[in-house]
C-alpha positions as CSV (number, residue, x, y, z in Angstrom):
1,M,6.8,-18.5,-1.8
2,S,3.1,-18.8,-1.2
3,N,0.7,-18.2,-4.1
4,Q,-1.6,-16.2,-1.8
5,A,-1.3,-12.7,-0.3
6,Q,-3.7,-10.6,1.8
7,A,-4.8,-7.1,1.3
8,V,-7.1,-4.5,2.8
9,R,-10.1,-3.9,0.6
10,F,-13.4,-2.0,0.6
11,D,-16.3,-2.5,-1.8
12,Q,-18.2,0.8,-1.3
13,Y,-17.6,4.2,0.3
14,G,-18.3,4.4,4.0
15,D,-16.8,4.5,7.5
16,R,-14.0,2.2,8.6
17,S,-16.5,-0.7,9.0
18,V,-16.3,-1.2,5.2
19,L,-12.7,-2.3,5.4
20,Y,-11.9,-6.0,5.3
21,I,-9.0,-8.3,4.6
22,A,-9.1,-10.2,1.4
23,D,-7.1,-13.2,0.2
24,I,-5.8,-12.4,-3.2
25,P,-3.5,-14.2,-5.7
26,M,0.2,-13.3,-5.1
27,P,0.9,-10.3,-7.3
28,Q,3.5,-10.8,-10.1
29,P,5.9,-8.1,-11.0
30,A,5.9,-6.8,-14.6
31,A,8.9,-5.4,-16.4
32,G,10.4,-2.6,-14.4
33,E,8.6,-3.7,-11.2
34,V,9.5,-5.7,-8.1
35,L,7.4,-7.6,-5.6
36,V,7.8,-6.4,-2.1
37,E,6.9,-8.3,1.1
38,V,5.6,-5.4,3.1
39,R,7.1,-5.1,6.6
40,A,5.4,-1.7,7.4
41,A,2.9,0.6,5.8
42,G,1.9,3.9,7.2
43,I,-1.7,5.0,7.2
44,N,-2.8,8.6,6.4
45,P,-5.9,10.9,6.8
46,G,-6.2,11.2,3.0
47,E,-6.8,7.4,2.8
48,A,-9.7,7.7,5.2
49,S,-11.1,10.6,3.2
50,I,-10.8,8.6,0.0
51,R,-12.5,5.6,1.6
52,S,-15.4,7.7,3.0
53,G,-16.0,9.2,-0.5
54,A,-15.2,12.7,0.6
55,L,-12.5,13.0,-2.1
56,H,-14.5,11.3,-4.8
57,S,-14.3,14.3,-7.1
58,R,-10.5,14.5,-6.8
59,F,-9.5,10.9,-6.2
60,P,-12.4,8.5,-7.2
61,A,-12.2,4.9,-6.2
62,T,-13.1,1.9,-8.3
63,F,-14.3,-1.1,-6.4
64,P,-13.1,-3.3,-5.0
65,S,-10.5,-0.8,-3.9
66,G,-7.2,-1.3,-2.1
67,Q,-5.6,1.1,0.2
68,G,-2.2,2.6,1.0
69,S,0.7,4.4,-0.4
70,D,3.5,4.2,2.1
71,L,5.6,1.0,2.3
72,A,8.8,-0.6,3.4
73,G,9.7,-4.2,2.9
74,V,11.9,-6.9,1.3
75,V,12.1,-7.6,-2.4
76,T,10.9,-11.2,-3.0
77,A,10.7,-11.2,-6.9
78,V,11.9,-8.9,-9.7
79,G,10.4,-8.2,-13.1
80,A,12.2,-8.2,-16.4
81,G,14.8,-5.5,-16.9
82,V,15.2,-4.7,-13.2
83,T,18.9,-4.0,-12.3
84,D,18.6,-1.6,-9.3
85,F,17.2,-4.2,-6.9
86,T,17.7,-7.9,-6.2
87,I,15.8,-10.5,-4.2
88,G,16.4,-9.9,-0.5
89,D,17.0,-6.1,-0.7
90,D,15.4,-4.0,2.0
91,V,13.5,-1.1,0.3
92,L,11.2,1.7,1.1
93,G,9.0,3.8,-1.2
94,Y,5.4,4.3,-2.4
95,S,2.6,2.8,-4.4
96,W,0.2,4.9,-6.5
97,Q,-2.1,1.9,-7.0
98,R,-3.6,2.1,-3.5
99,S,-2.0,-1.3,-2.7
100,S,0.5,-1.0,0.2
101,H,-1.9,-2.1,2.9
102,A,-1.2,-5.7,2.1
103,T,1.3,-8.5,2.8
104,H,2.7,-8.1,-0.7
105,T,2.5,-5.6,-3.5
106,V,4.3,-4.8,-6.8
107,V,6.0,-1.5,-7.1
108,P,7.8,0.2,-10.0
109,V,11.5,0.5,-9.3
110,T,11.2,4.3,-10.0
111,Q,9.2,4.5,-6.7
112,L,11.6,2.7,-4.5
113,I,15.0,3.3,-2.8
114,H,17.2,1.1,-0.7
115,K,16.3,1.3,3.0
116,P,19.2,2.6,5.1
117,Q,20.1,-0.1,7.6
118,A,19.9,2.3,10.6
119,L,16.2,3.2,9.7
120,S,13.6,1.1,11.5
121,W,10.9,-0.7,9.4
122,T,8.1,1.4,11.0
123,A,9.9,4.7,10.3
124,A,10.8,3.6,6.7
125,G,7.2,2.4,6.0
126,S,5.8,5.7,7.3
127,L,8.1,8.1,5.5
128,Y,6.6,8.7,2.1
129,V,3.3,10.5,2.4
130,A,4.1,12.5,5.6
131,G,7.7,13.1,4.6
132,C,7.2,14.2,1.0
133,T,4.2,16.3,2.0
134,A,6.1,18.0,4.7
135,W,9.1,18.6,2.3
136,A,6.7,20.1,-0.3
137,A,4.9,22.3,2.3
138,V,8.2,23.7,3.5
139,E,9.4,24.3,0.0
140,A,6.1,26.1,-0.8
141,V,6.7,28.8,1.8
142,A,10.4,29.0,1.1
143,P,11.7,29.9,4.6
144,K,14.8,31.9,5.0
145,P,17.1,31.5,8.1
146,G,15.7,33.5,10.9
147,E,12.2,33.9,9.5
148,T,9.2,32.9,11.7
149,V,7.0,30.1,10.4
150,A,3.8,28.9,12.2
151,V,2.6,25.3,11.7
152,S,-0.9,24.1,12.6
153,G,-1.3,20.4,13.4
154,A,2.4,20.6,14.3
155,T,2.5,17.1,16.0
156,G,0.6,15.1,13.5
157,G,2.3,12.8,10.9
158,V,3.2,15.6,8.5
159,G,3.6,18.3,11.2
160,T,6.3,16.5,13.2
161,I,8.4,16.3,10.1
162,A,7.6,19.8,8.8
163,V,8.6,21.3,12.1
164,Q,12.0,19.6,12.0
165,L,12.7,20.4,8.4
166,L,11.9,24.1,9.1
167,A,14.2,24.0,12.1
168,L,17.0,22.4,10.0
169,R,16.7,25.3,7.6
170,G,17.2,27.8,10.4
171,A,13.6,29.0,10.7
172,H,12.0,30.2,14.0
173,V,9.2,27.6,14.3
174,L,5.9,28.2,16.1
175,G,4.3,24.8,16.6
176,I,0.5,24.9,17.1
177,A,-0.7,21.8,19.1
178,S,-2.2,20.8,22.4
179,S,-0.3,21.7,25.6
180,A,0.5,18.0,26.1
181,N,2.7,18.1,23.0
182,A,4.7,21.1,24.2
183,P,7.7,19.1,25.5
184,W,8.1,17.3,22.2
185,L,8.0,20.5,20.2
186,T,10.5,22.2,22.5
187,A,12.9,19.2,22.2
188,H,12.6,19.4,18.4
189,G,13.5,23.0,17.9
190,A,10.0,24.7,18.0
191,V,8.2,27.1,20.2
192,P,5.0,25.4,21.3
193,V,1.8,27.5,21.0
194,P,-1.4,25.9,22.3
195,Y,-4.4,26.1,20.1
196,G,-7.6,27.7,21.5
197,D,-9.3,31.1,21.9
198,R,-6.1,32.9,22.6
199,L,-4.2,31.6,19.6
200,A,-3.9,34.8,17.6
201,A,-2.7,36.7,20.6
202,D,-0.3,34.0,21.6
203,L,1.2,33.8,18.1
204,T,1.6,37.6,18.1
205,A,3.3,37.4,21.5
206,A,5.6,34.7,20.3
207,A,6.5,36.6,17.2
208,P,6.6,40.3,18.0
209,R,8.1,41.1,14.6
210,G,5.3,39.2,12.9
211,V,4.8,35.7,11.4
212,D,6.5,35.5,8.0
213,A,4.8,32.2,6.7
214,F,2.2,29.7,7.8
215,I,1.8,26.0,7.1
216,D,-1.7,24.7,7.7
217,L,-2.0,21.0,8.3
218,F,-5.3,20.9,10.1
219,G,-8.2,22.9,8.7
220,P,-9.6,26.1,7.1
221,E,-9.8,28.1,10.3
222,Y,-6.0,28.2,10.2
223,V,-5.8,29.6,6.7
224,Q,-8.2,32.3,7.8
225,L,-6.0,33.0,10.8
226,A,-3.0,33.3,8.6
227,V,-4.7,35.8,6.3
228,D,-5.9,37.7,9.4
229,L,-2.4,37.9,10.6
230,G,-1.4,39.7,7.4
231,I,0.7,37.0,5.9
232,P,0.9,37.2,2.1
233,P,-1.1,34.4,0.4
234,E,2.0,33.2,-1.4
235,R,3.6,32.4,1.9
236,I,0.5,30.5,3.3
237,E,0.5,26.8,2.5
238,T,-2.3,24.3,3.2
239,I,-2.4,20.6,2.5
240,I,-6.1,20.2,3.4
241,S,-8.1,23.5,3.1
242,F,-8.6,23.7,-0.6
243,E,-11.7,25.9,-0.7
244,K,-10.0,28.4,1.6
245,A,-6.9,28.2,-0.5
246,A,-8.9,29.0,-3.7
247,Q,-10.6,31.9,-1.9
248,Y,-7.4,33.6,-0.9
249,G,-4.9,32.3,-3.5
250,T,-2.7,30.4,-1.1
251,R,-0.3,27.6,-1.8
252,T,-1.5,23.9,-1.9
253,A,1.6,21.9,-2.4
254,G,1.4,18.3,-1.3
255,S,2.9,14.8,-1.6
256,A,2.7,14.9,-5.4
257,E,5.1,17.9,-5.5
258,G,7.5,16.1,-3.2
259,S,7.2,12.6,-4.8
260,S,10.6,11.7,-6.1
261,R,13.3,9.2,-5.3
262,E,15.7,12.1,-4.6
263,V,13.4,13.7,-2.0
264,L,12.7,10.3,-0.4
265,A,16.4,9.5,-0.3
266,E,17.2,12.9,1.3
267,L,14.5,12.3,4.0
268,A,15.6,8.7,4.6
269,A,19.3,9.8,5.1
270,L,18.3,12.5,7.6
271,A,16.2,10.0,9.5
272,A,18.9,7.3,9.5
273,S,21.5,9.8,10.7
274,G,19.3,10.9,13.6
275,Q,18.8,14.5,12.3
276,L,15.1,13.7,11.6
277,D,12.9,12.0,14.1
278,I,9.9,10.0,12.7
279,P,7.7,9.5,15.7
280,I,5.6,6.4,15.6
281,A,2.4,6.6,17.7
282,A,1.4,3.0,17.3
283,T,1.6,-0.1,15.1
284,Y,-1.2,-2.6,14.3
285,P,-1.3,-5.9,12.5
286,L,-3.1,-5.9,9.2
287,D,-6.2,-7.6,10.5
288,R,-6.6,-4.6,12.9
289,V,-6.8,-2.0,10.2
290,R,-10.1,-0.7,11.5
291,D,-8.6,-0.1,14.9
292,A,-5.7,1.7,13.3
293,Y,-8.0,4.1,11.5
294,A,-10.1,4.6,14.7
295,A,-7.0,5.9,16.4
296,L,-6.0,8.0,13.4
297,E,-9.5,9.6,13.1
298,E,-9.3,10.9,16.6
299,R,-6.7,13.4,15.2
300,H,-4.7,13.4,18.5
301,T,-1.9,11.1,17.7
302,R,1.7,12.3,17.8
303,G,3.4,11.2,14.6
304,K,2.5,8.2,12.5
305,I,0.4,5.0,12.8
306,A,1.6,2.1,10.8
307,L,0.3,-1.3,9.8
308,I,2.7,-4.3,10.1
309,P,1.4,-6.7,7.4
310,T,4.4,-9.2,7.7
311,T,7.1,-9.4,10.3
312,D,10.5,-10.9,10.9
313,N,9.3,-11.5,14.5
314,S,11.9,-9.0,15.8
315,A,9.4,-6.1,16.0
316,P,6.4,-6.8,18.2
317,H,3.1,-5.1,17.6
318,S,1.9,-2.2,19.8
319,G,-1.1,0.0,19.9
320,D,-3.2,-2.3,22.1
């Protein structure tokens, strides 16, 4: 094994131009940790907000800072006391050290599960943040079979999973997205509702008996819309509009509430069995991390964007 690894770094807050690839000493797993050669690592809007400094009060960075939570890869070394995993195991999970956007990273075994063989590297490496956030958001509004739930940002990384989890629970799902995404929403059990000036009227038309719950994955105007539609605050959930949530007393569950091996294993099993589709919009090699975030920050991708730090040469890069 090489004694060098590579990792995304930034030394100050700023736009994506502050990102660079650093050569670092190969991480060494401590007791209860394993070293993972990263095959895929999803990128997320929250990481862009941390890097810009927009979330400094909630999630301050110390410099030089790494990036990334999502990961899937192969165990290449194990620390003392590790019995759940051995060298060569395929795993997926998450880092809370902002370290997954790298060729190698150490991860506590409590934050990893075995990767199902049927699950692709890119889907596995994109599952944690979006999947656990979607799971928590759905739990927050507690949908009952037959209830109508509207989802804004319905075809983003979190939205694509939330829509499907709601449908699996028997909810009548109204997916708010661009008209171009209507076929995908229809194919995945949702009624597409295009955003725009007629949105409130279109939602009312699509749900003549009213909307029972609302999951906002895009911005504060949707929390306001949910309130205006008469939805009780305890059945309005947002993962992004914290000021509006404080104003109206809505729910703000996120990935922290869904972060467990049990939830991750449930999502991975659904994805591996084909019951849950994890759309991958594009993949990029590590040295094109700025391009990956350029695509993400347009906020028009369907599903997830992933970095491919290391490869077994069987999965070519896309996103060009």
